[in-house]
Every structure is written in C-alpha cells, then in structure tokens.
C-alpha positions in Angstrom: 96.9 106.9 162.2 99.5 107.6 159.5 101.8 105.1 157.9 105.2 106.5 157.4 108.1 105.0 155.5 111.3 106.1 157.3 114.7 106.1 155.9 118.0 106.8 157.6 120.8 107.6 155.3 123.5 105.8 157.3 124.5 102.2 157.6 126.6 102.7 160.8 125.4 100.7 163.9 126.0 103.7 166.2 124.7 106.3 163.7 123.6 109.5 165.3 120.9 109.7 162.6 119.6 106.3 163.7 119.3 107.7 167.2 117.4 110.7 165.8 115.1 108.3 163.9 114.4 106.3 167.0 113.5 109.6 168.8 111.1 110.5 166.0 109.6 107.1 166.3 109.1 107.5 170.1 107.7 111.0 169.7 105.2 109.9 167.1 104.1 106.6 168.4 100.6 107.8 169.2 100.0 109.2 165.7 102.1 107.3 163.3 103.0 103.7 162.4 106.6 104.0 161.3 108.4 101.4 159.2 112.2 102.1 159.2 113.5 100.7 155.9 116.7 98.8 155.3 118.6 100.5 152.5 121.8 98.5 153.0 120.6 95.5 151.1 119.6 97.4 148.0 121.8 96.7 145.0 123.4 99.6 143.2 120.7 101.2 141.0 120.9 100.1 137.4 117.8 100.3 135.1 118.9 97.0 133.4 118.2 95.2 136.7 114.5 96.3 136.4 113.9 94.6 133.1 112.4 91.4 134.7 111.0 93.3 137.6 112.7 94.9 140.5 115.3 92.8 142.5 113.7 91.4 145.6 115.3 93.9 148.1 114.2 96.8 145.8 110.7 95.4 145.5 110.2 95.1 149.2 111.6 98.6 149.8 109.3 100.1 147.1 106.3 98.3 148.4 106.7 99.7 151.9 106.9 103.2 150.4 104.0 102.6 148.0 101.7 101.7 150.9 102.8 104.7 153.1 101.1 108.0 153.6 104.5 109.8 153.6 108.2 109.3 153.9 110.5 110.7 156.6 114.2 110.9 155.8 116.9 111.5 158.4 120.3 111.9 156.7 123.9 112.4 157.6 126.1 114.6 155.4 129.3 113.1 153.9 131.8 115.3 152.1 129.2 118.2 152.0 126.6 116.0 150.3 124.1 113.2 150.4 125.4 109.7 151.4 125.7 107.4 148.4 123.7 104.7 150.0 120.7 107.2 150.4 121.0 108.5 146.9 121.0 104.9 145.7 117.8 104.2 147.7 116.1 107.3 146.2 117.1 106.2 142.7 115.3 102.9 143.3 112.2 104.5 144.8 112.0 107.2 142.2 112.8 105.1 139.2 111.8 106.7 135.9 112.0 103.4 134.0 109.9 101.1 136.1 107.8 102.5 138.9 108.2 105.8 140.8 106.8 105.3 144.3 107.9 108.8 145.4 105.5 110.6 143.0 102.9 112.7 144.9 104.1 111.4 148.2 104.4 113.8 151.1 108.0 113.9 152.4 110.1 115.5 155.2 113.8 115.6 155.4 116.1 116.3 158.4 119.4 115.1 159.7 122.1 115.3 162.4 125.8 115.9 162.2 128.7 116.7 164.6 129.3 119.8 162.5 127.8 123.1 163.5 125.7 123.3 160.2 124.1 120.0 160.8 123.2 118.4 157.5 122.1 121.5 155.6 123.9 120.7 152.3 122.9 117.1 152.2 119.2 118.1 152.9 119.2 120.4 150.0 120.4 117.6 147.7 117.9 115.1 149.1 115.1 117.7 148.7 116.1 118.3 145.1 116.0 114.6 144.3 112.7 114.2 146.0 111.3 117.1 144.1 112.6 115.7 140.8 110.7 112.5 141.7 107.5 114.4 142.2 107.3 114.2 146.0 105.7 117.0 147.9 108.6 118.0 150.3 107.7 119.8 153.5 109.1 123.3 153.0 109.2 124.6 156.5 110.4 124.2 159.2 113.8 123.0 158.4 115.5 121.1 161.1 119.4 120.9 161.1 120.7 119.1 164.2 124.2 120.4 164.5 126.8 119.6 167.1 124.8 116.3 167.6 127.6 114.7 169.6 126.7 117.3 172.4 122.9 116.5 172.1 123.1 112.7 172.2 124.3 110.4 175.0 123.9 106.7 175.7 122.2 106.1 172.4 119.4 108.8 172.9 118.8 112.4 172.6 119.5 114.2 175.8 119.0 117.8 174.8 115.5 119.0 175.6 115.6 121.9 173.1 116.4 119.5 170.3 113.5 117.2 171.4 111.2 120.2 171.4 112.4 121.2 167.8 111.8 117.6 166.7 108.2 117.8 168.1 107.6 121.0 166.2 109.0 119.4 163.0 106.7 116.4 163.5 103.7 118.7 164.1 104.4 120.5 160.9 104.7 117.2 159.0 101.4 116.0 160.4 99.7 119.2 159.1 101.4 118.7 155.8 100.2 115.1 155.6 96.6 116.2 156.5 96.5 118.7 153.8 97.9 116.4 151.1 96.3 113.1 152.0 92.7 114.2 152.8 
C-alpha cells in the first residue's frame, strides 16, 4: 500500500478542490494511505526562519512528505495562477536552504474550477515548481476538471464521467509510483 501526502491548494471550507480530494481518497482507499496535509498553518516562507530548524508547522508538514511514497496535489486556479497558499507550501517543502523533501518524489497534479479550462494554468505553474524542486511529475494524463459546479452536488462528485477520468488518473499515478519506487 502506497503512502501519499495529499495537498489541496485551497483553504475554503466548501472548496470544490477539497471535494475532489475526498473523492480521490475514496477511490484509492484500497491501494493508498492518504494523508491530507494542512497548509493553512504554515508561516510565510522565509529562509531566515529555518536557521534554528523549521518552524513546528513546517516541520510536521515536511515530515509527512518525507515519509510518503508520492504527493498528490489538487489545486484551484486564482487569477490565472497558483494560489499563494499552495506556492508557500511548496516553497517550504522544496526549500533549497534547509531540506528539500520534494526531491526525487513522484508527484501528480490536478484541479477543479468553475471555468471551462479547469485549472490548466495553475497546474503548469505547480508542475514547474515541482520540477525545479526535483520531483518526478506525472506527465500524462492531465486532468482538468472544468465547469466543476456542474459536476459536484451536496459535497460530492455527481458526474460519472468525471469519476471515471479520476480513476484513470489514479491508475496512471499508481503505474508512475510503481516505476519510480521499485
């Protein structure tokens, strides 16, 4: 069974991306132990804060990633880009001054948005950051969940085609994990 660190790039209680992450957790329960990480408690990244060791919230965050077989990121898109809170979390995890826990770690990125394009622009930026940190980012398939408000109801995904695409995405990530962790 794989251990995945899971990061949702939204702090909203009713986030559609948290709903997507919960569906991924449900779909993968038989193959994955998934730890959804809290990124809201991380301080703004500043290398000066690392001098005496990572702040407690960053240390806990990084330890969960360090002990994982891979990382799954589900991100919204704000103003055609990656949410600041997610970029901050990736800066802590991929620190070049203290410890980079993203190096050589398999990663997959997806996301959901009410827009027709899903989170395509944010995903490109997240993948660039992960690549710069030395992560092995799943190249295909890409999963952009657009018009998400039409696919989610009562806090769960209701569109069967979306669920099937999520299953295919997970299957590809499992194959990626197999190749990189064996």
